[in-house]
N, C-alpha and C positions, 0 to 999 in steps of 0.2 A: 614391653616388659612392665611388670607391676612390682613395686616394692612397698614395704610398710615399715614404719619406724615410730618412735615415741615422740613425746612432747618437744616442740621447738621454741615455745615461749617468745614469739616474735623473732627478734634478732639474737636472743640470748643463747639459743642452742641450734642455730641455723648452719653452723660450720659443717656439721656432719653431712648436710645436703650438698654443700660445695665439694666436700671430699668425695662423695659418691660420683658427682659429675666429673671430677678430675680423674678418678680411677676407672670410669666407665665411658670411654669415648664412644660416640655414635648414638647416645641417647638423644631423643627429640621430643617434641610436644605430644607425640602419640604414645609416649611412655608415661607411666604414672608413679608418683610416690604418695602413699597415703599416710597422713599423720594421725596418730591415734589420740587426738584431743590435745588441748592446750596449744593450739596453733598460735594464737596471740598476735597474728599479723593484722588483725582488725581490732586495734586497741585504742589508738590515739588519733583523733580527727586531724590534728595539726601535722602529724608525721605519717599519716596513712599512705600518701602517695609514695614516699621514699621507702616505707616499710614493705609495701607490696612490690615495689620494684626489685627489692632484694630477692623475692621469690620468682618474679617474672623473668629475671635475668638468668635463672637456672634453665638448663636445656629441656627439662621435662615439665609435665603438668603436675601441679600440686593439688591433691585432694585432701580434705581434712574433715574429721568429725569434731564437734565442739567439745570443749572440756569445761573445767570449773573456772579457769582463768581466761575468760573471753569477755570482751565488752559487748554485752548483749544489746544495749541501747544502740550502739553503732552497727552491730551485725544485722539487726532487724530493719535497717534502712535499705538493705539490698532486697530486690524483688525475688520471689520464689518462682522457679521455673521447673520444668521436668527435663531430666537428662538420664538416658540409659535406663528408663523404667521407674525412676524414683524422683522425689522432690529434691531440689538443690537450690542453693543461692550461688549464682555466678558472680563471685567477687571480681574476677576478671576471666577472660576466656581460658586462661591457664592456671587459675586459682579457683577451686570449686569447693563449696561447703556441702558435704554429704550429711543430710539432716537425719534427725532421730526417727527410728522406726521404719526406715526405708530399705528396699531391696533393689540393688542395681545389677545389671548384667554388663560386665566389662571384660572385653577380650575373651568371651566364651565362658566366663566364670561368674558366679553369683555371690554378692556381698550383702550381708545384713549389717546395718550401721545403727548405733545407738550411743550418742554422745551424752555428756553431762556427768557431773559428780559433785560432791560436797567439798567445799574449801575448809580445811581444818584450821587455816590461818585467818579466817574472816574476822575474827576478833581484832585483828591488826589492820583491817581494811575498812573503807567507807563504802556503804551501799550506794550504788549509782555512780561511783567514781572508780573504785578498784575491786568491787565485788557486786554481783547481781544475783538476785534470788532465782532467776531463770536457769542458773547453773544446774539445779537439781531437776532430773526428769520428772514429768508429771504423769498423772493417770491417763491423760489424753495421749501423751507420747507412747505409753504402754499399749493403749488400744490401737493406735496407729500401727505399731509394730505387729501386733497380733493379726490385724486385718490384712496387712500386706503379706505376711508370711503364709497366710492361707492360700494365696495364689501359687505358692511354690511348695505346697504340701509340707510346710515346716522343714524343708530340706534345702540347705544352701552350702556353698563351698566354704565361704569364709565369714566369720563374725569379726567386726571391727568396732570396738567400744573404747571409751576412755577409762572407766572403772571396770570392775569385774564382778562376777557373781560371788555370793557369800562363801560357797564351798572353796573357791580358789584361795581365799584369804588364809586358809588353814594349811596350805601347802608351803613347805619351805621353798625359798627364803621369805616369802610374803608373810609367813606365820608370825615372825617377830614384828613386822610392820603393823599387823592387825591390832596388836595390843596398844600401839602408839596412835594409830589412825582411827581405829574403831570400825564398827559395822554400821552402815548407813542405809537408808531406804533404797537407794539405787542398787546396792549390792543384793538386797532381797528381790528387787524388781528384776535384775538380770538373772537371778536364780530361776525365775519362771522360764526364761528363754533357754537356759541350760537344760531344763526338764523336758521341754517340748521339741527342741531342735535336733536335727541330724546335721552334722557339719564336719568339714575336713579339719579346720583349724580356727582357733579363736586368738586374736591378737588384741592387746590393750596396753595403755600407757599408764599415766597418773602416778605410779609409785616410784618413779625415778630409779629404776633398776632394770637390768637385762637378765632374764632367766627363763628357762623352759620349766614350767610347773609340772606339766605332764607331756605326753607325746602329742597332745592336741591343744595345748593352752600355753601361751607365751606372753610375758610382760616385757615391754620394750621401752627403752629410753634412748641411749646413744646408738645402739645396734640398728642396722638396716637389713631387713630380710627380703630377699627376692622370692616372690611367689612362683611356684612351678606347677 
């Protein structure tokens, strides 16, 4: 089984994963929960082992795209490998970073992943300590995505991102958030994929709410959705 949910922020919002495990007996490491950015489990070198243990102790395998609240200095220390057709960082065998612009084939379904977003609170943070410029997707990330999608004729089952395309910002209830958070380059970048891709459903996090914007686009935070 494959599930998808929103930000976990390290240990701050991990309880929903333990609730899923408690309510769904029989889950094992061949089942997956995808976190749509702001995983936050790779954040502090001193607490890394304990932080990751909290995820490894779950019965399923945790997959995540990166968000704006990640320690990119620490994250880049993990080697890049290939898994299910795309580049990944194996944080642990049961904790896997799905990288930007990749397409994976998991349990017979295809997933396009594109992490990253802009921190609106970076004025309160310190670069290299609690904020990293790598949070924002680059032109290289965009080209990587374009090239990889060509192998699938721009047709995937699911899109998993942290932020969303610009058009999505104008759907309620995100519309009110748009005036607060603004439109950023990654929203415009993701609009390119919206224009060229055929897909079944698009899931993203970042906005700390749960809502279906359309019948094909969903923002997630606390809710966990099983993919069918």
